[in-house]
C-alpha positions in Angstrom: 4.1 18.7 19.6 0.8 16.5 20.1 -0.4 14.3 17.1 -3.8 16.6 17.4 -2.0 19.8 17.3 -0.3 19.1 13.8 -2.1 21.1 11.0 -2.1 20.8 7.4 1.3 20.5 5.4 3.3 19.2 8.4 4.4 15.7 8.4 3.9 13.0 11.1 7.1 11.3 10.4 7.0 9.8 14.0 3.9 7.7 13.2 5.5 6.6 10.0 2.6 8.2 8.3 2.1 11.6 6.4 -1.1 13.8 7.7 -3.2 14.2 4.5 -3.2 17.8 3.0 -3.7 20.2 0.4 -0.3 21.3 -0.4 3.3 20.2 -0.3 4.6 19.5 3.3 7.0 22.2 4.0 10.6 21.6 4.5 9.9 23.6 7.9 7.5 21.1 9.0 9.7 18.1 8.2 12.5 19.6 10.1 10.7 20.2 13.1 8.7 17.1 13.3 12.5 15.3 12.8 13.9 17.4 15.8 10.9 16.0 18.1 11.4 12.5 16.8 15.3 12.6 17.6 14.3 13.9 21.2 12.3 11.2 21.9 13.8 8.5 20.2 16.6 6.1 22.2 20.0 7.9 21.5 21.2 4.3 20.4 19.2 4.4 17.5 20.3 7.6 16.2 22.9 6.8 14.0 20.4 4.2 12.1 18.0 7.3 11.6 20.6 9.7 10.2 20.2 11.1 6.4 21.3 8.8 3.9 23.8 11.4 2.5 25.8 10.6 6.1 26.9 7.8 4.2 30.0 7.8 1.7 29.2 8.4 -1.6 25.5 9.5 -1.6 25.1 13.0 -3.1 22.2 15.1 -4.4 22.4 12.9 -7.7 22.2 9.7 -5.6 19.4 11.0 -3.9 16.8 10.7 -6.2 17.0 7.2 -7.2 17.5 6.3 -3.4 14.2 8.1 -2.4 12.2 6.2 -5.1 13.1 3.0 -3.4 12.1 4.7 0.1 15.9 4.6 1.2 16.3 8.3 2.9 18.2 6.7 6.1 20.8 4.6 7.0 18.0 2.4 8.9 16.3 2.2 5.2 19.3 1.0 3.4 20.1 -2.1 6.5 16.7 -3.1 6.1 16.7 -3.1 2.4 17.1 -6.5 2.1 18.3 -8.8 -1.0 15.6 -9.8 -3.4 17.6 -13.0 -4.4 21.1 -14.0 -4.3 23.2 -14.8 -7.6 25.5 -18.0 -6.9 28.4 -18.3 -8.9 31.3 -21.3 -9.0 34.7 -20.9 -9.8 36.0 -22.8 -12.5 39.7 -23.6 -14.1 38.7 -23.5 -17.7 35.8 -23.0 -19.5 35.0 -27.1 -20.3 34.4 -27.3 -16.7 31.5 -25.0 -16.9 28.0 -25.3 -17.8 25.6 -23.2 -20.4 23.6 -20.8 -18.6 26.0 -21.2 -15.6 26.9 -18.3 -13.3 30.9 -18.5 -12.7 34.3 -16.7 -12.1 36.9 -17.6 -14.4 40.4 -16.2 -15.3 40.7 -14.7 -18.6 43.2 -13.3 -20.8 41.9 -10.7 -23.5 43.6 -11.6 -27.0 41.5 -9.1 -29.3 38.9 -6.3 -29.2 36.6 -5.8 -31.9 34.3 -2.8 -32.5 30.9 -3.2 -34.2 31.1 -2.4 -38.1 28.9 0.9 -37.6 29.6 2.9 -34.6 26.7 2.3 -32.2 25.4 -0.6 -33.7 25.9 -4.2 -32.7 27.9 -5.3 -29.9 31.7 -4.5 -28.6 33.3 -8.1 -28.0 36.4 -8.8 -26.4 37.6 -12.0 -27.3 39.7 -13.9 -24.3 41.1 -17.2 -23.3 41.4 -19.5 -20.5 44.7 -21.0 -19.3 44.1 -24.0 -21.5 43.3 -21.7 -24.7 39.4 -22.0 -24.9 38.0 -18.8 -26.3 35.2 -16.5 -24.8 33.6 -13.3 -26.0 32.9 -10.9 -23.2 30.1 -8.9 -24.9 29.1 -5.2 -24.5 26.1 -3.1 -25.8 26.3 1.0 -25.9 28.1 2.8 -23.4 29.4 -0.3 -21.8 32.0 -0.5 -24.4 34.2 2.5 -23.0 34.4 0.5 -19.4 35.4 -2.9 -21.6 38.5 -0.7 -23.3 39.9 0.2 -20.0 39.0 -3.0 -18.1 40.1 -5.3 -20.3 43.4 -4.5 -22.2 45.2 -7.3 -24.4 47.3 -9.6 -22.9 46.7 -9.1 -19.3 44.8 -11.5 -17.1 41.6 -10.4 -15.6 39.3 -12.3 -13.1 35.9 -12.1 -14.6 32.2 -13.2 -13.4 29.3 -13.5 -14.9 26.8 -15.7 -16.8 28.3 -18.1 -19.7 25.9 -18.6 -22.6 26.3 -19.6 -26.1 25.4 -17.5 -29.3 25.5 -19.9 -32.2 29.1 -21.4 -32.0 30.7 -19.0 -29.7 30.9 -18.8 -25.9 30.4 -15.4 -24.3 29.4 -13.2 -21.0 26.9 -10.6 -21.6 28.2 -7.5 -19.6 30.3 -9.4 -17.1 29.3 -8.3 -13.5 32.6 -8.0 -12.2 36.1 -7.7 -13.9 38.8 -7.6 -11.4 42.8 -7.5 -11.5 43.2 -10.0 -8.4 40.9 -13.0 -8.0 40.5 -12.8 -4.2 37.7 -9.8 -4.1 35.6 -11.4 -7.0 36.3 -15.1 -5.5 34.3 -13.5 -2.3 31.4 -13.0 -4.6 30.9 -16.2 -5.2 27.7 -15.9 -3.6 26.2 -12.2 -4.4 23.0 -10.2 -3.3 20.5 -8.8 -6.0 18.7 -5.9 -4.7 15.6 -4.0 -6.1 16.8 -0.8 -7.9 15.9 1.8 -9.3 17.1 3.8 -12.6 20.7 5.7 -11.5 21.4 2.8 -8.9 23.6 -0.3 -9.6 24.0 -3.2 -7.9 27.3 -2.6 -6.7 26.5 1.0 -5.5 23.7 -0.2 -3.3 25.9 -3.2 -2.1 28.4 -0.9 -0.8 25.7 1.3 0.5 24.4 -1.4 2.8 28.0 -2.6 3.7 28.6 0.8 5.4 25.0 0.7 7.0 25.5 -2.6 8.2 28.7 -1.2 9.8 26.8 1.1 12.0 24.2 -1.2 13.5 24.6 -0.8 17.2 24.6 -3.5 19.8 20.8 -3.9 21.2 19.5 -6.0 24.0 17.6 -8.8 22.7 13.6 -8.2 22.8 12.4 -11.6 22.0 11.1 -14.0 24.8 14.3 -15.9 25.5 12.2 -19.4 25.3 11.2 -18.5 21.8 14.7 -17.4 20.8 16.5 -20.5 21.9 13.7 -22.7 20.4 14.1 -21.3 16.9 17.9 -20.8 17.2 17.6 -17.7 15.9 20.8 -15.0 15.8 20.9 -11.8 17.3 19.5 -9.0 15.8 22.5 -7.3 14.1 23.9 -10.7 12.9 20.6 -11.5 11.5 20.6 -8.1 9.3 24.2 -8.9 8.4 23.3 -12.7 7.2 20.3 -11.6 5.4 22.3 -9.2 3.2 25.5 -12.0 2.8 23.5 -15.1 1.7 19.9 -16.9 1.7 19.7 -17.4 5.2 16.0 -18.5 6.4 16.7 -18.3 10.0 18.0 -14.6 9.6 15.2 -13.6 7.6 12.5 -15.2 9.7 14.2 -13.4 13.0 14.3 -10.3 11.0 10.3 -10.9 10.2 9.7 -11.8 13.6 10.8 -8.3 14.9 8.5 -6.6 12.8 5.5 -8.9 13.6 6.0 -8.4 17.4 6.7 -4.5 17.2 3.3 -4.4 15.1 1.4 -6.8 17.5 2.9 -4.8 20.5 1.9 -1.5 19.0 -1.8 -2.3 18.2 -2.2 -4.2 22.0 -0.8 -1.0 23.4 -3.4 1.1 21.5 -6.0 -1.3 22.0 -5.2 -1.2 26.2 -5.1 2.4 26.2 -8.6 2.9 24.4 -10.0 0.9 27.4 -8.5 2.9 29.7 -9.6 5.9 28.3 -12.9 7.6 29.2 -15.3 8.5 27.0 -19.4 9.1 26.7 -21.7 6.2 26.8 -24.1 7.2 24.0 -27.8 5.7 24.0 -30.4 6.4 21.1 -33.7 6.7 21.6 -34.6 6.0 17.9 -36.5 9.5 17.6 -34.2 9.8 14.5 -33.4 6.6 13.1 -37.6 6.0 13.3 -37.9 8.4 10.7 -35.7 7.0 8.3 -37.0 6.3 4.7 -34.6 3.2 3.6 -34.4 2.2 0.0 -34.6 -1.4 1.1 -35.1 -3.6 4.5 -31.8 -4.4 6.5 -30.2 -7.5 5.7 -29.5 -10.0 8.6 -25.8 -8.7 8.6 -26.7 -5.4 8.8 -28.9 -5.8 11.6 -26.5 -8.1 13.6 -23.8 -4.9 13.0 -25.8 -2.5 14.1 -26.4 -4.2 17.5 -22.7 -5.0 18.0 -22.0 -1.1 17.4 -25.4 0.1 19.7 -23.8 -2.2 22.5 -20.4 -0.8 22.0 -21.5 2.7 21.8 -23.5 2.1 25.2 -20.2 1.6 27.1 -18.0 4.5 28.5 -15.0 3.0 26.8 -14.6 3.9 23.7 -15.9 1.8 20.7 -12.9 0.7 18.4 -14.7 -1.3 15.9 -13.8 -2.4 11.9 -17.0 -2.4 9.7 -16.1 -4.8 6.9 -18.4 -5.5 4.0 -18.2 -6.8 0.9 -19.3 -4.2 -2.1 -22.6 -3.1 -2.0 -23.2 -5.0 1.2 -24.5 -1.7 2.7 -21.9 0.0 5.1 -22.8 3.6 4.5 -26.4 2.7 6.0 -24.9 0.9 9.1 -22.5 4.1 9.3 -25.7 6.0 9.5 -27.5 4.4 12.0 -24.6 4.5 14.3 -23.9 8.3 13.7 -28.0 8.8 14.2 -27.0 6.9 17.7 -24.9 9.6 18.8 -26.9 12.7 17.6 -30.0 10.8 19.5 -27.8 11.2 22.4 -27.0 14.7 21.6 -23.6 14.2 20.4 -22.3 15.2 17.0 -20.7 12.3 14.4 -17.9 13.1 11.8 -17.3 11.0 8.5 -13.6 10.8 7.2 -13.3 9.8 3.5 -9.8 9.3 1.9 -10.9 11.5 -1.2 -13.0 14.1 -2.2 -15.2 12.6 -5.0 -16.3 9.7 -2.2 -16.8 12.6 0.7 -19.1 14.0 -1.8 -20.7 10.8 -2.7 -21.1 10.2 1.1 -22.4 13.6 1.7 -25.3 13.4 -1.4 -26.3 9.9 -0.3 -26.5 10.5 3.5 -28.5 13.9 3.0 -31.2 12.1 0.9 -31.5 9.7 3.5 -31.8 12.0 6.4 -34.3 14.7 5.1 -37.2 13.3 6.7 -35.3 13.2 10.1 -34.5 17.1 10.5 -30.9 16.0 11.2 -28.4 18.8 9.9 -25.3 17.4 7.8 -22.6 19.6 6.2 -19.8 18.8 3.6 -16.3 20.1 4.6 -13.2 19.8 2.4 -9.8 21.6 1.7 -11.6 23.5 -1.3 -14.2 25.1 1.1 -13.1 28.8 1.8 -14.3 32.0 3.1 -17.8 32.6 4.2 -18.9 28.8 3.4 -16.2 27.3 5.3 -16.7 30.0 7.9 -20.4 28.8 8.4 -19.3 25.3 8.7 -17.0 26.0 11.5 -19.5 28.1 13.6 -22.0 25.2 12.8 -19.7 22.6 14.2 -18.4 25.0 17.4 -21.9 25.8 18.4 -23.4 22.1 17.8 -26.1 23.0 15.1 -24.5 21.0 12.9 -25.0 17.2 13.6 -23.2 15.2 11.4 -20.1 16.3 9.2 -18.6 14.5 6.2 -15.3 15.6 4.8 -11.5 14.7 3.8 -9.0 15.0 6.2 -9.9 19.0 6.5 -12.5 18.1 9.3 -9.9 17.3 11.5 -7.6 20.2 10.9 -6.4 22.4 14.3 -9.0 25.1 13.2 -12.1 22.6 13.2 -13.5 22.3 16.8 -16.6 20.7 17.7 -19.3 21.3 20.3 -19.3 17.8 21.4 -18.0 15.0 19.2 -19.0 11.5 20.2 -18.7 9.5 17.0 -16.0 9.1 14.4 -16.6 7.1 11.2 -13.7 6.5 9.2 -14.1 5.3 5.4 -11.8 3.2 3.5 -9.8 3.1 6.5 -7.1 0.8 5.0 -5.8 4.1 3.3 -5.2 5.6 6.7 -2.5 4.4 9.3 -3.0 3.5 13.0 -1.3 6.9 14.3 -4.2 8.8 11.9 -6.9 7.0 13.8 -5.3 7.9 17.0 -4.8 11.5 15.8 -8.4 11.9 14.2 -10.2 10.6 17.6 -8.2 13.2 19.8 -11.1 15.9 18.5 -13.6 15.2 21.3 -13.6 16.6 24.8 -13.4 13.0 25.7 -12.5 10.1 23.3 -15.1 9.7 20.6 -16.4 6.2 19.5 -14.5 5.2 16.1 -16.3 3.1 13.7 -13.6 2.3 11.0 -14.9 0.8 7.5 -13.5 -1.0 4.5 -14.8 -2.5 1.5 -11.6 -4.2 0.9 -11.7 -7.8 1.9 -9.4 -8.7 3.8 -8.7 -12.9 4.7 -9.5 -14.0 7.9 -5.6 -14.9 8.4 -4.5 -11.5 8.0 -7.1 -9.3 10.0 -5.0 -9.4 12.9 -2.0 -8.2 11.1 -4.1 -5.0 10.0 -6.9 -4.7 12.8 -5.5 -6.3 16.1 -6.5 -3.4 18.0 -10.2 -3.5 17.1 -13.1 -5.4 17.6 -14.7 -6.4 13.7 -18.2 -6.8 12.4 -18.5 -8.2 8.8 -21.3 -7.6 6.1 -21.3 -11.0 4.5 -25.0 -10.5 2.9 -26.0 -8.1 -0.2 -29.3 -6.6 0.3 -32.4 -8.2 -1.6 -33.0 -7.8 -5.1 -29.1 -7.3 -6.2 -28.5 -9.4 -9.6 -25.3 -11.0 -10.0 -22.6 -9.3 -12.5 -21.9 -11.0 -15.5 -18.4 -11.0 -15.7 -16.4 -11.8 -18.9 -13.0 -12.0 -19.8 -11.9 -10.8 -23.3 -8.8 -10.9 -25.6 -7.2 -7.4 -26.0 -7.7 -8.0 -30.0 -11.1 -8.1 -29.7 -11.1 -4.0 -28.6 -13.0 -3.2 -31.4 -15.9 -5.5 -31.0 -16.0 -4.0 -27.2 -15.9 -0.3 -28.7 -19.0 -1.2 -30.7 -20.9 -3.0 -28.1 -20.3 0.3 -25.8 -21.5 2.3 -28.7 -24.6 0.2 -28.7 -25.2 0.2 -24.8 -24.8 4.2 -24.5 -26.8 4.7 -27.6 -29.8 3.0 -26.0 -29.8 5.6 -23.4 -27.9 3.6 -20.7 -24.2 4.3 -19.1 -21.1 2.9 -18.8 -17.4 2.9 -17.2 -14.2 2.0 -18.6 -11.3 2.1 -16.9 -7.6 2.2 -17.6 -4.9 1.7 -15.5 -2.6 4.9 -16.2 -3.1 8.3 -16.9 -0.6 9.1 -19.2 1.3 6.4 -22.2 4.1 4.6 -21.2 5.1 3.0 -24.6 7.5 0.5 -22.8 5.1 -1.0 -20.8 2.3 -0.9 -23.5 -0.2 0.4 -20.8 -3.6 1.9 -22.3 -3.7 5.5 -21.1 -6.9 6.9 -19.6 -6.0 10.2 -21.5 -5.6 8.5 -25.1 -8.6 6.1 -24.4 -10.6 9.1 -23.7 -9.7 10.7 -26.8 -10.0 8.1 -29.0 -13.8 7.2 -27.5 -14.7 11.0 -27.6 -13.8 11.1 -31.2 -15.9 8.3 -31.9 -18.9 9.1 -29.4 -18.9 12.8 -28.9 -19.7 15.0 -25.8 -21.5 12.0 -24.1 -17.9 10.9 -22.8 -16.0 12.3 -19.9 -12.9 11.5 -18.3 -11.9 11.8 -14.3 -8.6 10.8 -13.1 -6.4 12.1 -10.0 -4.4 14.5 -11.9 -7.4 16.5 -13.0 -8.4 19.7 -11.5 -11.1 19.5 -8.9 -13.4 21.9 -10.9 -13.2 19.6 -13.9 -13.3 16.4 -11.7 -16.8 17.7 -10.1 -17.9 18.7 -13.4 -17.6 15.6 -15.1 -18.7 13.2 -12.2 -21.9 15.6 -12.2 -22.7 14.9 -15.8 -22.1 11.6 -15.5 -24.3 11.2 -12.3 -27.2 13.1 -13.6 -27.1 11.1 -16.7 -26.2 13.7 -19.2 -23.0 12.0 -20.1 -23.0 8.1 -20.8 -19.6 7.2 -20.8 -17.1 7.7 -18.1 -13.2 7.1 -18.8 -11.3 6.8 -15.3 -8.5 5.5 -13.6 -9.0 3.9 -10.4 -10.0 6.9 -8.4 -13.5 5.5 -9.0 -12.8 2.7 -7.1 -14.5 3.1 -4.0 -17.8 5.1 -3.6 -18.9 6.3 -7.1 -22.7 5.2 -7.0 -24.5 5.7 -10.3 -27.3 2.8 -10.6 -28.0 3.6 -14.1 -24.1 2.5 -15.4 -24.6 -0.9 -16.0 -21.5 -1.5 -17.8 -17.6 -1.9 -16.7 -14.7 -2.0 -19.2 -11.4 -2.9 -17.5 -8.9 -2.5 -19.8 -5.5 -4.4 -19.1 -7.3 -6.3 -16.2 -4.5 -8.5 -15.5 -2.4 -5.4 -14.3 -4.7 -4.7 -11.6 -4.7 -6.3 -8.3 -8.1 -8.6 -7.5 -8.8 -6.1 -4.6 -9.2 -3.6 -7.3 -10.8 -5.9 -9.8 -13.6 -6.5 -7.1 -13.9 -3.1 -6.1 -14.4 -1.6 -9.7 -16.7 -4.3 -10.9 -18.4 -3.2 -7.7 -19.5 0.2 -9.5 -22.2 -1.5 -11.8 -24.7 -3.9 -10.5 -25.9 -0.9 -8.2 -29.5 -0.6 -9.9 -32.3 -2.8 -10.9 -31.1 -3.8 -14.3 -28.7 -6.6 -15.4 -25.0 -5.3 -15.5 -22.1 -6.8 -17.3 -18.4 -6.2 -16.4 -15.6 -6.8 -19.0 -12.0 -7.7 -18.3 -10.2 -6.9 -21.3 -6.8 -8.9 -20.9 -3.6 -8.8 -23.0 -2.0 -11.7 -24.8 1.1 -12.1 -22.1 -0.9 -13.6 -19.4 0.8 -15.9 -16.7 -1.1 -19.1 -15.2 -1.5 -17.5 -12.3 -3.0 -14.7 -13.9 -5.7 -16.8 -15.9 -6.8 -18.6 -12.6 -7.0 -15.1 -11.0 -9.3 -14.0 -13.8 -11.2 -17.0 -13.6 -11.9 -16.7 -10.1 -13.4 -13.0 -11.1 -15.7 -14.7 -13.6 -16.9 -17.1 -11.0 -17.5 -15.4 -8.1 -18.5 -12.3 -6.5 -18.2 -12.8 -2.8 -15.2 -10.4 -2.0 -14.3 -12.7 1.0 -14.1 -15.8 -0.9 -12.0 -13.8 -3.7 -9.6 -12.7 -0.7 -9.1 -16.3 0.6 -8.5 -17.8 -2.4 -6.4 -15.0 -3.7 -4.1 -15.5 -0.7 -3.6 -19.5 -1.6 -2.9 -18.5 -5.1 -0.2 -16.4 -4.4 1.3 -18.0 -1.5 4.2 -16.0 -0.4 3.1 -13.1 -3.0 1.8 -9.8 -2.3 -1.9 -9.5 -0.9 -5.1 -9.1 -2.9 -2.8 -8.0 -6.6 0.2 -5.7 -7.0 1.2 -4.2 -3.6 -0.2 -0.6 -2.9 -0.3 1.0 0.3 -2.6 0.0 3.1 -1.8 -4.0 1.8 0.0 -5.1 4.8 1.6 -2.8 7.0 4.8 -4.6 6.9 7.7 -4.1 4.7 10.3 -7.3 5.7 7.6 -10.1 6.6 6.3 -11.8 3.4 2.8 -13.4 3.4 4.0 -16.8 4.5 5.8 -15.5 7.4 3.0 -13.7 8.6 0.6 -16.3 8.5 2.9 -18.8 10.1 4.5 -16.5 13.0 2.0 -13.6 13.6 -0.2 -15.3 16.1 2.9 -16.4 18.0 4.1 -12.7 18.0 0.6 -11.5 18.9 0.7 -14.0 22.2 4.3 -13.0 22.7 3.4 -9.4 22.7 0.2 -10.1 25.0 2.2 -12.0 27.4 4.7 -9.4 27.4 2.1 -6.7 28.6 -0.2 -8.7 31.2 2.4 -11.3 32.6 5.9 -10.1 32.1 5.9 -6.1 33.2 4.8 -4.4 30.0 7.5 -2.0 28.8 8.7 -1.6 32.4 10.6 -4.5 32.6 14.1 -5.2 31.5 12.6 -7.2 28.1 10.0 -4.3 27.7 13.1 -1.7 27.7 14.3 -3.9 24.9 10.8 -4.0 23.3 10.1 0.0 23.5 13.5 0.1 21.5 12.1 -2.3 18.8 8.6 0.1 18.4 11.1 3.1 17.6 12.8 0.6 15.1 10.1 0.0 13.4 8.6 3.3 13.9 5.3 1.9 15.7 6.3 4.2 18.7 3.0 5.3 18.9 2.4 2.6 21.0 5.0 4.4 23.3 3.2 7.8 23.0 0.2 6.3 24.8 2.2 5.4 27.7 3.5 8.7 27.8 -0.1 10.4 27.6 0.8 11.4 23.8 
């Protein structure tokens, strides 16, 4: 089934993404796609791509917590590497152990002591070592039932855990292992610690990993022999086993390099395929662009980017370009100029947005600017039904609609174009490479593609994200834009902030109030949008509206319409307003629990204000528990509004951590390679991939055949599909 033929409600598992759709993905579609994947995948990998319930001990109850971790197949468990290792020391008696040390010791229980009131206080088992020293094995809650079975009085056991002091008493709280024989316990002197979800335990996940590692096939080596020998890396299967067994930098590096090589190879194959495809040269005559009435002169960066795009469009080889622009840098105007080149060349253009809110925002903005030009523009989302939808479909088919803006709906199977010449993908980081490929299969000939992102990406990571694209950067802001006054305020001053918001909206101005979650989560003490909305509405009345992703579309549209028109003065929202929302009259942004957001999100949210002529303010409300890194990051937000500088400096602050804040989809395309490994090894992997394609016979050589298996292993097989004409 070609990617372009997949309709709404089908899962494109082969490409490692799910096509955006209006309803739930059907079990039938998933089963059909899985069958296609299995037929195309090398047989040697099939055991790794078997469903996780083929492992012993995995039933419906365990599937749910495994699913939450993304562990649905044997391969996923094999690549679910430990976050760290607990290293223990075997000691003969307690005198040899230090407080706070992880130990393995032989103990004999002497007394069980239950709490005086059932269910309150700890359950303790007192035990002595071989020289008579006493240690309490302490349990809380239901774990006490386990203690009664595992630790009968008078019978010696091997105990593994962390030795601590409670008053004058030595204790081990919830021992990690209690065993009759010492052999197995002593083997656990170095034990992996995995990321878990509720319902999973470390021993259970370790057991599943052991089963998965037992199914690893022997695969031909895909790494260049010189590179392999130079680094002294282990073979692939050995590297996976070593990475689960103990801290092993060489094994971890080898596995990370595999992922980087697979990504680089796939992106280079996409780029090579794109250059070979026959597209259509688009040359405009300025007949439409000359009629545009832009609100401000183009910046030098905009003019430079437009020239680069025009040069690409004039070639028959389809353009594949990324437009990277900071918040408010004017990407939409550049995209409009590009789309008008297509219209002037008697072709059509389509703009894809990831959310309906953003699609509608773009439609209204473009419609206003296009009025003098006579260009026909339409909006198509999954919500359009009946005659309205049929009218749009007919207009696209007969060519009477020049530009269409919408969500994924504009690329469903039923949507056909007379002559699609240009595809613009906004907030492209929310779409995978394979989705971009799918979207560009709609034209009679391969259309040109302009992808846009307002998320600043450090230059060191651009290759990882967009290795198959040429890049244009908008690094200037339009004239007249004022700096946003950014302040960090403690949560203890919440009352003062609310009073300030009251004065602000009382003067007729508008404001945003952003919360990190929709519903209350008392255990994390995170402010909820609904709770904050209720409190603010009680104080300020119907002038307050609420928007979040779980609202009905009609309610969401109504709230946004009231705010955009100025009827509502305060918009309480989650990060659904992170991109695209443009209300110039809104000049105050309050971000609650700011330390819980990534820097990229904070920068995007702040960019919702400062869009008009009036001075704007952004208040970052922070909690009391703030790490040193958190303080530096908030200070950076206060110091600069340059998104590219924020991206680069945050990279330095974070080191090997996640990119630009808490890890979210689209941050990096990697699950194994960390940031330090990406920076150190990605250029090498990229060169290795390039040499494999250009010098070493590509995927048809012996090493190329192994590399083909690598692409399937890391689900970058869209690169293989291109070679097959997929």
